[in-house]
C-alpha positions in Angstrom: 161.7 55.2 30.9 157.3 55.0 32.3 158.7 52.3 34.6 161.7 54.5 36.5 159.3 57.3 35.9 156.4 55.7 37.7 158.8 54.2 40.5 160.5 57.5 41.0 157.1 59.2 41.3 155.8 56.7 44.1 159.1 56.8 45.9 158.8 60.7 45.8 155.2 60.1 47.3 156.5 58.3 50.2 158.3 60.6 51.3 156.1 63.0 51.2 154.1 61.0 52.9 156.7 59.9 55.8 157.8 63.8 56.2 154.1 65.1 56.8 153.1 62.0 59.6 157.0 63.0 60.6 156.2 67.1 60.9 152.8 65.9 62.4 153.8 63.6 64.7 156.3 66.4 66.3 153.8 69.0 66.0 151.3 66.6 68.4 154.2 67.1 71.5 151.6 69.6 73.6 148.8 67.7 73.1 149.9 64.6 73.5 151.5 65.7 76.6 148.3 67.3 77.9 149.6 70.2 77.6 148.3 74.0 77.1 149.9 75.1 73.5 149.8 77.9 70.5 148.9 75.7 67.1 152.1 76.0 65.4 152.4 76.6 61.6 155.1 74.6 60.0 158.4 75.5 59.2 158.8 77.8 61.7 156.7 77.0 64.4 155.1 79.3 66.6 158.1 82.6 65.2 155.5 83.2 61.9 155.3 86.5 63.4 158.6 87.2 63.6 159.2 89.2 60.3 161.2 92.0 61.4 158.6 93.5 62.8 157.9 92.2 65.7 160.5 91.8 68.7 160.9 87.8 69.9 159.8 89.6 73.4 156.7 90.8 72.5 156.0 87.6 71.0 156.0 86.0 74.0 154.4 88.5 75.4 151.3 88.0 73.3 151.5 84.5 74.2 151.6 85.0 77.9 148.9 87.4 78.2 146.6 85.3 75.3 147.1 81.8 76.8 148.0 82.6 80.6 144.6 81.8 82.3 146.5 80.1 85.2 148.4 78.1 83.5 151.8 77.5 85.0 153.7 76.5 81.5 152.8 76.9 77.9 153.8 74.8 75.0 155.2 76.6 72.1 157.1 75.2 68.8 160.7 76.9 67.4 160.8 75.4 64.3 160.1 71.3 65.4 161.3 71.9 68.5 159.3 72.1 71.3 159.7 74.8 74.4 158.1 75.5 77.2 157.4 79.6 78.4 157.2 79.3 81.8 154.2 81.9 83.5 154.1 80.3 87.2 156.6 82.6 89.5 157.1 79.7 91.8 157.9 77.9 89.3 160.3 80.4 87.9 161.5 80.2 91.8 162.3 76.1 91.2 164.2 76.7 88.0 166.4 79.4 88.5 167.2 78.3 92.3 165.6 75.4 94.1 166.4 73.0 91.0 169.2 74.8 89.5 170.8 71.3 89.6 168.4 70.7 86.8 168.7 73.5 85.0 172.2 75.0 84.8 172.5 75.4 81.2 171.1 78.4 79.3 171.5 76.9 76.0 173.2 79.2 74.5 175.7 78.2 71.5 179.4 78.5 71.6 182.1 77.1 69.6 185.4 77.1 70.9 187.3 75.8 68.0 186.1 78.3 65.3 184.8 81.0 67.4 186.7 81.5 70.6 184.9 84.7 71.7 181.7 82.5 72.0 183.1 80.8 74.9 182.5 82.7 77.8 181.4 82.8 81.2 178.1 83.3 80.1 178.1 80.5 77.1 180.0 77.9 79.2 178.6 74.7 79.9 178.3 74.0 83.8 181.5 71.9 84.1 183.4 74.8 82.8 181.2 77.7 84.1 181.7 77.0 87.5 185.4 77.2 88.4 185.6 80.2 85.8 183.1 82.0 88.0 184.3 81.5 91.1 188.1 82.5 89.7 186.0 85.1 88.2 183.9 86.5 91.4 186.4 88.8 93.4 186.8 91.3 90.5 183.6 92.5 91.6 184.5 92.5 95.5 184.0 96.1 97.6 187.2 97.3 97.4 187.2 96.7 93.7 184.2 98.6 93.2 185.7 101.5 94.2 188.8 101.7 92.4 186.1 101.0 89.6 183.9 104.3 91.1 187.2 106.8 90.5 187.7 105.5 87.0 184.4 105.7 86.1 184.2 109.0 87.2 187.0 110.0 85.3 185.4 108.6 82.0 181.6 110.5 83.6 183.1 114.0 83.9 184.6 113.9 80.0 181.4 112.7 79.2 179.6 115.9 80.3 182.5 118.1 78.9 181.9 116.0 75.1 178.3 116.7 76.2 178.3 120.2 76.5 180.3 120.9 73.4 177.9 118.9 71.7 174.8 120.7 72.9 176.0 124.1 72.6 176.5 123.3 68.5 173.1 120.9 68.0 171.0 121.5 71.3 169.7 117.5 70.8 171.6 114.5 71.0 170.9 111.0 70.2 171.3 110.3 74.0 171.4 106.1 72.8 174.6 106.9 71.2 176.5 109.0 73.8 175.7 106.7 76.5 177.3 103.7 74.3 180.0 106.1 73.7 180.5 106.4 77.6 180.0 103.0 79.0 182.4 101.6 76.0 185.5 104.0 77.5 184.3 102.9 81.0 184.3 99.5 80.3 188.2 100.3 78.3 188.9 101.8 81.3 187.8 99.9 84.6 188.3 95.9 82.4 191.2 96.3 79.7 192.8 99.4 81.3 192.7 101.2 78.1 191.6 103.9 76.4 189.2 103.2 73.9 188.7 107.4 73.6 185.0 107.0 71.8 184.2 110.3 73.6 186.3 112.1 71.8 186.4 110.0 68.9 182.7 108.2 67.6 184.6 106.3 65.1 187.0 105.0 67.5 187.9 101.5 66.4 186.2 100.0 69.9 183.1 101.5 69.1 183.3 100.5 65.6 183.6 97.1 66.8 180.6 97.3 69.6 178.6 98.9 67.0 178.6 95.5 64.8 178.4 93.4 67.2 174.9 94.2 67.9 173.9 96.1 65.1 175.4 94.4 62.7 175.0 90.4 64.1 176.7 87.9 61.8 173.2 86.1 62.2 170.0 87.0 61.7 167.8 86.8 64.9 166.0 83.5 62.5 169.2 82.1 62.9 169.8 82.6 66.1 166.5 80.8 66.8 168.0 78.0 64.7 171.1 77.6 66.1 169.7 77.4 70.0 167.2 74.7 68.9 170.4 72.7 67.9 173.2 73.7 69.3 175.1 70.4 68.5 174.2 70.5 64.5 175.4 74.5 64.6 178.8 73.0 66.0 179.0 70.7 63.4 178.6 73.0 60.5 181.5 75.5 62.4 178.7 78.5 62.7 180.4 81.4 64.0 178.4 83.9 65.8 181.0 86.8 65.6 182.2 88.4 62.6 186.1 87.1 62.1 187.4 90.9 62.2 185.8 91.9 65.2 187.5 88.4 66.5 190.5 89.0 65.2 190.8 92.7 66.7 190.2 91.0 70.1 192.1 89.0 70.1 195.1 91.0 68.9 194.1 94.0 71.6 194.3 90.9 74.5 197.7 90.0 73.2 199.3 93.2 73.1 197.4 93.8 76.8 199.1 90.7 78.3 202.7 91.5 76.1 202.8 94.8 77.6 201.8 94.3 81.3 204.2 91.7 81.2 207.1 93.5 80.0 206.4 95.8 81.7 205.7 94.5 85.1 202.5 96.5 84.9 199.6 95.5 87.9 196.3 97.0 88.0 193.3 96.6 90.1 191.3 95.1 87.4 189.7 92.2 85.4 192.8 91.9 82.9 195.1 91.8 86.1 192.9 89.2 87.2 193.3 87.4 83.5 196.5 87.7 83.5 197.3 85.7 87.0 195.1 82.9 85.7 196.9 82.8 83.2 200.3 82.3 84.8 198.6 80.3 88.1 200.7 77.3 89.0 198.4 74.6 88.1 196.6 73.0 85.1 193.0 73.5 86.4 193.9 77.2 87.5 195.1 77.7 83.8 193.5 80.3 81.2 194.7 80.2 77.8 194.8 83.1 75.7 192.2 83.1 74.1 190.0 82.0 76.9 191.0 85.4 78.4 190.1 87.2 75.4 186.3 85.4 75.4 186.0 86.9 79.1 187.4 89.8 78.4 185.3 90.5 75.0 181.8 88.9 77.1 182.2 91.7 79.9 183.6 94.4 77.7 180.3 93.9 75.4 177.9 93.0 78.5 178.7 96.3 80.2 178.7 99.1 77.9 175.7 97.9 75.7 173.5 96.0 79.1 174.3 100.2 81.0 173.7 102.0 77.8 170.9 100.9 77.0 169.5 101.0 80.6 170.4 104.6 80.7 168.6 105.4 77.8 165.6 104.1 78.5 165.7 105.9 82.0 166.3 109.2 81.0 164.3 109.0 77.9 161.2 108.2 80.3 162.5 111.1 82.6 162.5 114.0 80.0 158.7 112.5 78.8 156.3 115.6 79.7 154.4 113.8 82.1 157.3 112.9 84.0 159.1 116.2 84.5 157.8 115.6 88.6 160.2 112.8 88.6 163.1 113.9 87.0 162.6 117.5 89.2 162.0 115.0 92.4 165.5 112.7 91.4 167.6 116.2 90.7 166.3 116.9 94.0 167.8 113.8 96.2 171.0 114.0 93.8 171.6 118.3 95.2 170.4 117.3 98.8 173.1 114.2 98.9 175.4 116.8 97.1 174.8 119.2 99.6 175.9 116.5 102.6 179.2 115.7 100.8 180.7 119.3 100.1 179.6 118.5 96.3 182.2 115.4 96.3 180.3 112.8 94.0 181.6 110.1 96.4 181.1 106.2 96.6 179.0 106.7 99.9 177.2 109.7 98.2 176.2 107.4 95.3 174.8 104.9 97.3 172.2 107.3 99.5 170.8 107.7 96.3 168.1 105.6 96.8 165.7 107.4 94.3 167.7 107.0 91.7 168.2 103.0 91.9 163.8 103.3 91.9 163.8 105.1 88.9 167.0 102.6 86.9 165.0 100.0 88.1 161.3 101.1 87.1 163.1 102.3 83.7 164.6 98.2 83.2 161.0 96.8 84.3 159.2 99.0 81.6 161.8 98.5 78.7 164.1 95.1 80.2 167.0 94.5 78.0 166.8 90.7 78.7 163.5 90.1 78.0 162.9 86.8 78.2 165.6 84.4 80.0 166.6 81.3 78.5 167.4 77.6 80.4 168.1 74.4 79.1 166.7 71.6 81.5 170.6 69.4 82.0 168.3 66.8 83.5 165.0 65.1 83.2 162.5 67.1 86.0 159.1 66.5 87.1 157.2 69.4 87.2 155.7 69.9 90.6 151.7 69.3 91.1 152.0 68.1 87.5 151.7 64.9 85.5 154.4 66.5 83.1 158.3 65.7 83.5 160.5 68.5 81.2 162.6 66.1 79.3 166.6 66.4 78.9 167.4 69.2 76.5 164.7 71.1 76.1 164.7 74.4 76.0 162.3 76.6 78.7 162.0 80.9 78.7 161.1 82.6 81.2 158.8 85.6 79.7 160.6 88.3 81.8 158.9 91.5 79.3 155.4 89.5 79.4 155.5 89.5 83.4 156.9 93.3 83.9 153.9 94.0 82.0 151.1 91.5 83.6 148.5 94.3 85.3 148.5 91.6 88.0 151.6 91.9 89.0 152.4 95.6 88.2 149.1 97.8 88.3 149.1 100.4 85.0 152.0 98.8 83.9 152.4 101.4 80.8 152.5 104.1 83.4 156.4 104.8 84.9 156.6 104.8 88.4 159.7 104.8 90.5 157.7 104.2 93.6 156.7 100.4 92.8 160.0 100.0 93.5 160.2 101.9 97.0 161.3 99.0 99.4 158.0 98.6 100.9 156.5 98.2 98.0 159.0 95.3 96.8 158.4 93.7 100.3 154.6 93.0 98.2 155.8 91.5 95.6 157.1 87.7 94.9 160.8 88.1 94.1 160.9 86.2 90.6 158.2 89.1 89.2 161.6 91.6 89.1 164.8 89.4 87.2 166.8 92.4 86.0 170.2 90.1 86.0 168.3 86.7 86.3 168.3 84.9 89.7 170.0 81.4 91.4 173.9 80.9 91.0 173.9 82.1 87.4 173.2 85.1 88.4 175.1 88.0 86.4 177.9 88.3 87.9 178.5 92.2 87.7 175.4 93.3 88.5 177.1 95.8 91.0 179.3 97.2 87.9 176.3 97.7 86.0 174.0 99.2 88.2 177.5 101.1 89.6 177.7 102.9 86.1 173.9 103.4 85.4 174.1 105.4 88.3 176.8 107.7 87.8 175.8 108.3 83.9 171.9 109.0 85.8 173.9 111.4 88.2 176.0 113.1 86.4 173.6 114.4 83.4 170.3 115.2 86.0 173.7 117.3 87.8 174.2 119.0 84.7 171.2 119.2 82.7 167.4 119.6 82.0 166.2 116.4 79.5 162.7 117.3 77.8 161.5 116.0 74.3 162.0 117.5 70.6 160.7 116.7 67.3 162.8 113.7 66.8 162.1 112.2 70.0 160.2 108.5 69.0 156.9 108.6 71.3 156.0 106.3 72.4 159.7 104.3 71.4 159.7 101.7 69.1 161.5 98.9 69.9 164.1 97.6 66.7 162.6 93.7 65.9 165.9 93.0 64.3 168.6 93.1 67.5 169.1 90.6 70.0 168.4 92.8 72.5 165.1 95.2 73.9 167.1 98.0 71.8 165.4 101.5 71.1 165.0 102.0 67.0 166.9 104.6 65.0 168.1 105.8 67.8 166.5 108.0 71.1 166.6 111.7 70.6 166.2 114.2 73.2 166.7 118.3 74.0 169.0 118.9 76.6 170.1 122.0 78.0 172.5 122.7 80.7 171.6 124.0 83.8 174.0 127.3 85.0 175.0 126.7 88.7 
């Protein structure tokens, strides 16, 4: 018995020593390669500060500001995996554009077999992404944008009516929730051809699905980081990124929509019509399955309502602050001036002339970026220019957009909301990689034109009809939720809204 106890103790000691050596070896990676790094802590690496009190983007910004010192890249650890934080704008340009063929993967997790909605355009690997992107690009042509404009205006008018009735009773509103309902209905109308009814019914099924996906994510921020650091292991373990009831509901809606349109010969100029055409394509290479259609419709639905609603929220929040009232007045003056030119009609041409509105939207994105960091994975070994280091195949690199937008060397007084930063003459003074609201290069957001159109209409309609100001429930400064995937406001965004009497 003493021999067995002694033998077990010896083997256990050996395993502990070997484990210690293994971890120490993993955590010496950046030191061995001569790259500036942040000291990690076992087992989370550099994620120890991520304790549901700080968003990942803010953590990366802290590393960026503390360790930048001219270094083009900074070594970090996500658990035991080394990852790179890219600080240099020229290197960012190479990753996105010049050397894109080395970094075409987002490193995103998807699992076609057990989580079909995850196999969408955003997540897919290059071999599947490239042909699918080419097929979906016509959805956002100029002709289709004008049709979507008309659909969006119809929803925006209903938005104004519903909001007006609400403020007659309350005088204050959570603009984030209202914008989520507005963009949900817009995306439903423009992509699926469905009335989601979120403006009239805040508990509509589509709104509940969107809310559950973003407010009750199946994976915690800690689990998402773990999944990203080892996608193959996650697939082997049959990890699902989406709730089963969300998947079942969306698959049901897509199947019913396709059946109705095909049985009744319904043709519309929207995303679903294009997807149905691909379903019935003559060649296998062009044909999409029902599951593939559902995945694409789902990602457009989520991206369209969440990105635009959050962008609108931050823009109107900034315009409502007392120190920015002159900016709100200037934006409203531009709206009224251009509408007068078009006899009071908000046309597609009129809204595209409202350049100061665009500047306000871009400045709100700079100060509160939804995609606060952008990830890419090396798909081949990549020799970093002007360096002795080669990024190995399979390593994740992060572009800390939130940190770049708050860098005073790039944006003077970064905490100040100043739309004139995005006047054409000012934009020309900065490298293009200093502002990446939709990414860059071949994997740039496919829906960027529609996203901006939807945001413009939302801002214009509210400023045209309402005066915005802060109230006792307004959070100043605004706080970000550390639990969300994107940089979203915590506990809503309440503003005082007063109808403008014409």
